C-alpha positions as CSV (number, residue, x, y, z in Angstrom):
1,M,20.3,18.2,6.6
2,S,19.5,19.2,3.0
3,I,21.7,17.9,0.2
4,P,21.4,19.4,-3.4
5,L,21.2,16.8,-6.1
6,S,22.1,16.7,-9.8
7,P,18.9,17.1,-11.8
8,N,20.0,14.6,-14.5
9,S,21.4,11.9,-12.2
10,T,19.8,8.7,-11.0
11,Y,19.9,8.0,-7.3
12,S,19.3,4.9,-5.3
13,V,18.4,4.3,-1.7
14,G,19.6,0.9,-0.5
15,V,19.1,-1.0,2.7
16,L,21.6,-3.5,4.0
17,W,21.2,-5.8,7.0
18,D,22.6,-9.1,8.2
19,F,21.0,-12.3,9.2
20,V,22.7,-13.5,12.5
21,G,20.8,-16.6,13.8
22,G,17.5,-16.6,15.5
23,Q,14.3,-15.3,13.8
24,P,15.0,-13.7,10.4
25,I,13.9,-10.1,10.1
26,D,12.3,-8.9,6.9
27,V,13.2,-5.3,6.3
28,D,11.4,-3.5,3.5
29,I,12.2,-0.2,1.8
30,Q,9.4,1.9,0.3
31,A,9.3,5.1,-1.8
32,I,6.1,7.1,-1.4
33,A,5.2,9.6,-4.1
34,V,3.3,12.8,-3.2
35,D,1.8,15.2,-5.7
36,N,1.6,19.0,-5.4
37,R,-1.8,18.7,-3.5
38,G,-0.1,16.7,-0.8
39,V,-1.8,13.5,-1.9
40,I,0.0,10.1,-2.0
41,V,-0.4,9.0,-5.7
42,D,2.0,6.1,-6.0
43,C,4.4,3.9,-4.1
44,A,7.3,1.7,-5.1
45,Y,7.5,-1.3,-2.7
46,Y,7.8,-5.1,-2.8
47,N,4.5,-5.6,-4.5
48,N,4.6,-2.6,-6.9
49,L,8.1,-2.6,-8.3
50,K,7.6,0.2,-10.8
51,A,5.9,3.5,-10.0
52,L,5.4,6.9,-11.7
53,G,6.0,5.4,-15.1
54,K,9.3,3.8,-14.0
55,A,10.7,7.0,-12.4
56,L,10.7,4.9,-9.3
57,V,11.9,1.3,-9.5
58,H,12.1,-1.2,-6.6
59,S,14.6,-4.1,-6.7
60,G,12.3,-6.7,-5.2
61,D,11.8,-8.2,-1.8
62,E,14.6,-9.6,0.3
63,L,13.1,-11.6,3.2
64,D,16.0,-12.1,5.7
65,G,19.2,-10.1,4.8
66,R,21.2,-13.3,3.9
67,T,22.6,-11.9,0.7
68,D,25.8,-9.8,0.6
69,G,25.8,-6.1,-0.2
70,V,22.6,-4.1,-0.7
71,D,19.6,-6.3,0.1
72,E,16.9,-4.0,-1.3
73,K,16.9,-0.7,-3.0
74,V,14.7,1.9,-4.7
75,T,16.1,3.7,-7.7
76,L,14.9,7.3,-8.5
77,N,15.4,8.8,-12.0
78,L,15.0,12.5,-11.3
79,A,14.8,13.4,-15.0
80,K,11.7,11.2,-15.4
81,M,9.9,12.5,-12.3
82,P,6.5,13.9,-13.2
83,Q,6.2,17.7,-12.8
84,N,3.3,17.4,-10.4
85,V,5.2,15.2,-8.0
86,P,7.5,17.4,-5.8
87,L,8.1,14.9,-3.0
88,I,9.3,11.3,-2.6
89,I,9.4,10.0,1.0
90,I,11.7,7.1,1.7
91,A,10.8,4.8,4.6
92,V,12.0,1.4,5.9
93,F,9.9,-1.1,7.8
94,C,10.4,-4.3,9.8
95,Y,7.7,-6.3,8.1
96,T,8.3,-9.4,10.2
97,G,10.6,-10.6,12.9
98,G,11.3,-7.7,15.2
99,S,12.1,-4.0,15.6
100,L,14.8,-1.7,14.1
101,G,16.9,-2.2,17.2
102,Q,17.2,-5.9,16.5
103,V,18.4,-5.4,12.9
104,K,22.0,-6.4,12.8
105,S,24.3,-4.1,10.9
106,G,21.2,-2.4,9.4
107,T,22.2,0.5,7.2
108,V,20.4,2.8,4.7
109,V,22.6,4.4,2.0
110,V,21.7,7.0,-0.6
111,T,23.9,6.8,-3.6
112,D,24.4,8.8,-6.8
113,E,24.2,6.0,-9.3
114,T,25.9,8.1,-12.0
115,S,29.1,8.9,-10.0
116,R,28.7,6.0,-7.5
117,A,29.3,8.5,-4.7
118,P,27.5,8.1,-1.4
119,V,25.2,11.0,-0.5
120,F,23.8,10.0,2.9
121,Q,24.0,7.0,5.3
122,T,22.3,6.1,8.6
123,V,22.1,3.0,10.8
124,M,18.8,1.5,11.8
125,N,19.4,-0.1,15.2
126,Q,19.7,3.2,17.0
127,Y,15.9,3.5,16.7
128,G,15.3,0.7,19.3
129,K,11.8,-0.6,19.7
130,F,10.3,1.2,16.6
131,R,9.5,-0.9,13.6
132,A,9.5,1.9,11.0
133,L,11.8,4.8,10.0
134,I,11.0,7.7,7.7
135,V,14.6,8.0,6.4
136,G,14.3,11.2,4.4
137,A,12.7,12.9,1.4
138,F,13.6,13.8,-2.1
139,S,12.0,17.3,-2.5
140,R,11.7,19.5,-5.6
141,S,12.6,23.2,-5.0
142,Y,10.9,26.2,-6.6
143,A,13.7,26.3,-9.1
144,G,12.9,22.8,-10.2
145,G,15.9,20.9,-8.9
146,F,15.8,18.2,-6.2
147,A,17.4,17.9,-2.8
148,F,17.6,15.0,-0.4
149,D,16.6,15.9,3.2
150,A,17.5,13.6,6.0
151,L,14.6,13.2,8.4
152,S,15.2,10.1,10.5
153,D,11.7,10.1,12.0
154,P,11.0,6.7,13.8
155,C,7.4,5.4,13.9
156,D,5.6,2.1,14.2
157,G,4.2,0.1,11.4
158,Q,4.9,-2.6,8.8
159,H,3.8,-0.8,5.7
160,F,3.3,2.8,4.5
161,M,-0.5,2.4,5.0
162,D,0.2,1.9,8.8
163,V,2.0,5.2,9.2
164,L,-0.2,7.6,7.2
165,P,-0.5,10.0,10.2
166,S,3.3,10.3,10.4
167,L,3.6,10.7,6.6
168,T,1.0,13.4,6.7
169,Q,3.1,15.4,9.1
170,V,6.1,15.1,6.8
171,V,4.0,16.1,3.8
172,R,2.8,19.2,5.6
173,R,6.5,20.3,6.2
174,Y,6.8,20.6,2.4
175,I,3.2,21.3,1.3
176,P,1.5,23.3,4.1
177,S,-1.8,23.3,2.2
178,A,-2.1,19.5,2.5
179,A,-4.7,17.9,4.8
180,A,-3.9,18.3,8.4
181,S,-4.0,14.7,9.7
182,G,-5.8,11.4,9.7
183,Q,-5.2,8.1,8.0
184,N,-7.0,8.9,4.8
185,A,-6.0,12.6,4.6
186,V,-3.2,12.2,2.2
187,C,-3.7,8.8,0.5
188,A,-5.4,8.5,-2.9
189,V,-3.1,5.7,-4.3
190,N,-4.5,2.7,-6.2
191,F,-2.9,-0.3,-7.6
192,Q,-3.9,-2.4,-10.6
193,M,-3.5,-5.9,-9.2
194,Q,-2.8,-9.3,-10.9
195,K,-3.2,-12.8,-9.7
196,G,-0.8,-13.5,-6.7
197,N,-0.4,-9.8,-5.8
198,V,-0.8,-8.7,-2.2
199,F,-1.8,-5.3,-0.8
200,D,-1.5,-4.5,2.9
201,F,-4.3,-2.5,4.4
202,G,-3.4,-0.3,7.4
203,R,-3.9,-2.0,10.7
204,N,-6.2,0.8,11.8
205,T,-8.4,0.5,8.7
206,Q,-12.0,0.8,9.8
207,Q,-14.0,0.0,6.6
208,I,-13.2,-1.9,3.4
209,V,-15.6,-1.9,0.4
210,C,-15.7,-4.4,-2.4
211,G,-17.4,-2.8,-5.4
212,L,-18.7,-4.6,-8.5
213,G,-19.7,-2.9,-11.7
214,W,-20.6,-3.7,-15.3
215,D,-22.4,-2.2,-18.3
216,T,-25.4,-3.2,-20.3
217,T,-23.8,-2.6,-23.7
218,F,-23.9,-6.4,-24.5
219,G,-27.4,-6.8,-22.9
220,Q,-28.7,-7.1,-19.4
221,V,-26.7,-9.5,-17.2
222,D,-27.0,-10.2,-13.5
223,L,-23.7,-10.3,-11.7
224,D,-23.4,-10.9,-8.0
225,V,-20.7,-10.2,-5.4
226,S,-20.7,-12.2,-2.2
227,C,-18.5,-12.3,0.9
228,V,-17.6,-15.6,2.5
229,L,-16.3,-15.7,6.1
230,M,-14.1,-18.6,7.2
231,D,-12.4,-19.6,10.4
232,K,-8.8,-20.8,10.8
233,S,-9.6,-24.3,9.8
234,G,-11.4,-23.3,6.6
235,E,-14.9,-23.9,7.9
236,V,-17.5,-21.4,6.5
237,L,-18.9,-19.2,9.3
238,E,-21.3,-17.3,7.1
239,T,-21.9,-16.0,3.6
240,V,-23.3,-12.5,2.9
241,F,-24.9,-12.2,-0.5
242,F,-28.1,-10.9,-2.1
243,G,-30.1,-13.4,-0.1
244,N,-28.4,-12.5,3.2
245,L,-27.7,-8.8,3.2
246,R,-26.3,-8.5,6.7
247,S,-24.1,-10.8,8.8
248,E,-25.9,-12.1,11.8
249,R,-24.0,-15.0,13.3
250,R,-22.3,-15.1,16.7
251,H,-18.8,-14.9,15.2
252,S,-18.9,-11.1,15.0
253,A,-21.1,-8.1,15.8
254,V,-24.3,-8.0,13.9
255,G,-23.8,-6.1,10.6
256,A,-20.0,-6.6,10.5
257,V,-20.6,-7.3,6.8
258,V,-23.3,-5.5,4.8
259,H,-24.4,-6.1,1.2
260,T,-26.0,-3.2,-0.5
261,G,-28.5,-5.3,-2.4
262,D,-29.0,-7.1,-5.7
263,N,-28.6,-5.2,-9.0
264,L,-30.2,-7.4,-11.7
265,T,-29.1,-5.6,-14.8
266,G,-26.0,-3.5,-14.4
267,E,-27.9,-0.3,-15.3
268,G,-26.7,3.0,-13.7
269,S,-23.3,4.5,-13.1
270,G,-20.7,3.6,-10.4
271,D,-20.7,0.4,-8.5
272,D,-23.7,-1.7,-9.2
273,E,-23.3,-3.8,-6.0
274,Q,-21.1,-3.4,-2.9
275,V,-20.1,-5.5,0.1
276,I,-19.0,-3.3,3.1
277,L,-16.7,-4.7,5.8
278,H,-16.6,-3.0,9.2
279,M,-13.2,-4.2,10.3
280,D,-13.5,-3.4,14.0
281,Q,-16.7,-5.5,14.3
282,F,-15.2,-8.9,13.5
283,G,-14.7,-11.4,16.2
284,P,-11.7,-13.7,16.8
285,P,-13.2,-16.7,14.9
286,V,-13.1,-14.8,11.6
287,Y,-9.7,-15.7,10.0
288,N,-10.2,-15.3,6.2
289,I,-12.6,-13.2,4.2
290,F,-13.2,-14.0,0.6
291,F,-14.9,-11.9,-2.1
292,V,-16.6,-14.0,-4.8
293,I,-18.1,-12.8,-8.1
294,N,-20.7,-14.9,-9.9
295,I,-22.8,-14.6,-13.0
296,Y,-26.3,-15.4,-12.0
297,T,-27.7,-15.2,-15.6
298,R,-27.7,-18.7,-17.1
299,G,-25.6,-19.4,-20.2
300,V,-23.5,-16.2,-19.9
301,T,-19.7,-16.1,-19.4
302,F,-17.5,-13.1,-18.4
303,A,-16.5,-12.7,-22.1
304,Q,-20.1,-11.7,-22.7
305,V,-20.3,-9.1,-19.9
306,A,-19.6,-5.5,-20.9
307,N,-16.8,-3.7,-19.0
308,P,-16.9,-5.7,-15.8
309,Y,-14.7,-4.6,-12.9
310,C,-14.1,-5.3,-9.2
311,R,-12.5,-2.8,-6.9
312,V,-11.5,-3.0,-3.2
313,V,-11.3,0.3,-1.4
314,D,-10.1,1.4,2.0
315,A,-13.2,3.5,2.7
């Protein structure tokens, strides 16, 4: 089903569900933006409420469906959509508490916010044991206008990072030249995070890299990145740092964490130091993993370090 849309209208996709005793179910709606290469370049979701320069706006997280009316929604301003973004994929996820089949009165509604007219509607509990549903896509035609295509593809995951293979298949329907498959094939999204923000890595993520970099404009300074592994009780299992470049304890496979070595000055381009996590090598005792950045040079604060940055990458 393909529904032509007014190019100057604003549309919303809302999700409604009820809390009826038992364990609350947290249903999340996410809008995934894809550019003309078939690459995911942004996403509006509970932890990134504004995407594509506010062309996509998320209403915020509703945890249990207790409120009346629309519990969460994403609003799309088609007039503000970047020209290099021809595709917005809409998906809903059961983040906690159960499957789509257990969502009481769960409904997804696409609405023309200008006329208040409903465009499309579907119920979630018909998808049984699945925890995710690719509802549909807003696609730009060759003439420049948008249409909404109902897809209703069920899959399994709690976040768009969990369902990248399914999203890849959708992308290829619209952009045949996009990468064929694979978790990293269509994802080049990054988020500027602030204190308290959370990002969900895909559950099949194999490797995570923490990169630290800085410049020598203000003089040579020695920054260090370390990785601290803790168990569920908060006891330190091991620390990987410039003096212990590879994890070796019994909690995990040898080399589950690797440090690339100490850069004493910040000279050179790119990351000056990295810590690499091999996620499939961690044993059950490892419950929390912390990245820590320290200034080893005495008498220097971060205000005196030129262009310091830290990035965490799904490698």
